[in-house]
N, C-alpha and C positions, 0 to 999 in steps of 0.2 A: 504493500500500500504506500510505502514511502517512495518507491520508484514512481508510482503513478502521481503522487503529489509533486515530485520534482519536475515531471513532464508538464504538469498543469501550471506550475509557477513559471516555468520557462515559456509556456504558451501565453500567459498573461503579460509577461514582460516583453517578449519579442514580437509576438503576433498582434496581440491586442494593444500593446504599448500603454498599459495603465500606469498611473503614477506610482511612485515608490510607496507612498502611504497606503494606497489601495491594495497594492501587491502584498504588503506586510500584513494588512488587516485580513485579507483572504487566507493567507498562509497561517496566521495565528489562530483563526477560527477552526481551520481543518486540523491543525496540530492539536488543538485543545480537544477536539472530538477523538482523535487517535489516542491521546493519553487517557481519555475517559474509557475507551474500549480496552486499552491495555490493563487498566486497573480492574475493570470488570472481569476480564478473561484470565488475568494472571500470566499473560504472554503477549508477544507481539501480534497485533491483529493483521488480518489480510482482508481483501475486498469482500470475500464471502461472509465475513463476520459483520460487515456494515450493512445490516438489514434495517427495516423500518422500526423494529422493536429496539434496536441499539440506538437509533437516533432519538426515539421517544425517551429512552432512559437518559440519554445525554441532556435533552431539553429539560427533563424533570430535575436533574441535578443542577442545571443552571438556575432554575426557578428556586430551588431550595437555597442556593448560594446567594440569592438576592438580586439576580440579574433582572433588569426591567424588560418590558415587552419589546421595546425598540432594539435592545441589544440582542435579544433572542431571535427577533425577526431577521436581523442582519446575519446571524450565524446560520439560520436556515437558508437564507439566500446564498451564502457562501457554499454550503453543502450542495445545494441544487446546482450551482454553477460547476462545482467540481465533478459531480456525478454525470452531469450533462456532457462535460468534456470527455469523461471516461467512456461513455456510450458512443459518442461520435468517433472516438479513436479505437473502438472495439477492445477497450481494456476490461470492460464489464458489459453484461447484457441486460442488467436491470437497474432501475433508478429507485433506490429505497426512499429517497426524499420526496418522491412524487406524491405520496399519500399524506405527507405532512403539511398541514395548513399553517400559514403564517398568521400569528396573532394580530388582531386589530390594534392599531396604534391610535389612541385618542389625540386629537389636536390640542396643543397647549393654548390656554387662554392668553390673549395679548396682555402685556403689562403696560399700564397707563401711568404717565407722570402726573403727579398731583399739581394743582394750580399753584401752590406756593413754590414747588420745585421749578415750574416753568417760569414763574416770575423772577426767581433767583437767576435762572439761566439767561433771561432777557437782559438782566443788569450786568452780565459779565463783559460784553463788548464796551469799550470806552468810546463814547460818541464824540470825543474831542479829537479823534484821529480819523483819517479817511478809511482805513481798514476797519476801525470800530464801527463807523457809520454803515459801511457795507454789511458787516456781519449782523449788526442790529436790524437792518432792513430785511436781510434774508430771513432771520429768525422770526421777525414780526409777520412777514408775509406767509411763511410756512405755517406758523401756529395760528395766525389770525384768520386765514382763509381755508386752511386744510388742503391746499393744492399739493400736487405731487412735485417731486424734485424736477422731473422732466418738464412739467408745466412752468415751473419757476424759471428754468433755463431758457425757455422760449418766450418768456413774458417780456414784452417791450415796455419801456417806461412811458411811451405815449399811449399805452393801453391802461395806464394807472391814473386814476383821478386824484392826483396829489395837490391840485391847486384849490380844491374846495374841500368842504368837510363831509362830502358824500362818502368818501372812503371806499372805493370799489375799483375792480380791475377786470378786464376781459381776458379769458384764458383760452388757449387752443389745446384741448385735451385729446384723448384717444379717439381714433376714427375721425379726426379733424372736427370734432364737435366743439362748439363754442359754449363756454360757461362763464359764470361770474363768481367773484368772491369779495368779501368785505373785511375790513380790518378795524383796529381801534382808532380812535379819533386822532391820536398823536402820530399815527403812521404817515399821514400826508406830509408832515414836517420832516420826518426822517427821509422819506423818499426824495423830497425836494433837495434836502441837504446832500444826499448821496448823488443825485443827478448833477448838481452844481459842482460838487467836489471831484467827482470822477469823470464827468462829461461822457457818460456811457449811454448807449442806445438800448441795450437789453442786459439781462442778467447772465447770459451764457458765458461771457468772458470772465466775470468775477466769480463764477462758481467753479471754474476749472481747478483752482488750488484745493478745494474741499470736497471734490467728488470722491 
């Protein structure tokens, strides 16, 4: 089974040209499975020992050891890829991982910054410098309107109503749809100062250092 693993790792590195991190992750997952088999059997395992029951025993051991569903799902994916390679290259005739279902992985809830935290962040840029004005204008637009970074990069200053207290701008979003956004009342002053200080037509140039 070690010989098959070496051929598989060579296939990943040379033919599929996966990254070093991906290569080592696949290798570590399969080696972990082999070591589990060796402990269970009391000898070096071969491919015939790697049946579906052996894989289920391996997954049960992972669960007892505290591995989460995401980690277990990755190890199943590694085993599936390995056995698929073995079948394609006629190293084995059966895929024991085929009957193993991957556990469902719940989506993590987004983490939101509190209002006080956002207010502290807004105060970080110094508005007595050109760079500080730029950064403050960017933060205010992103937070105040909820626009995407790509929308901000394409936002022209002549699309922003910084001369009145209306406080709005026109955006070019996905599928070339036009939408609008509003900001706080002091945003108009910041935009005007940024425009005068930087003599800029849109935000794409000033965003390049922070992308």
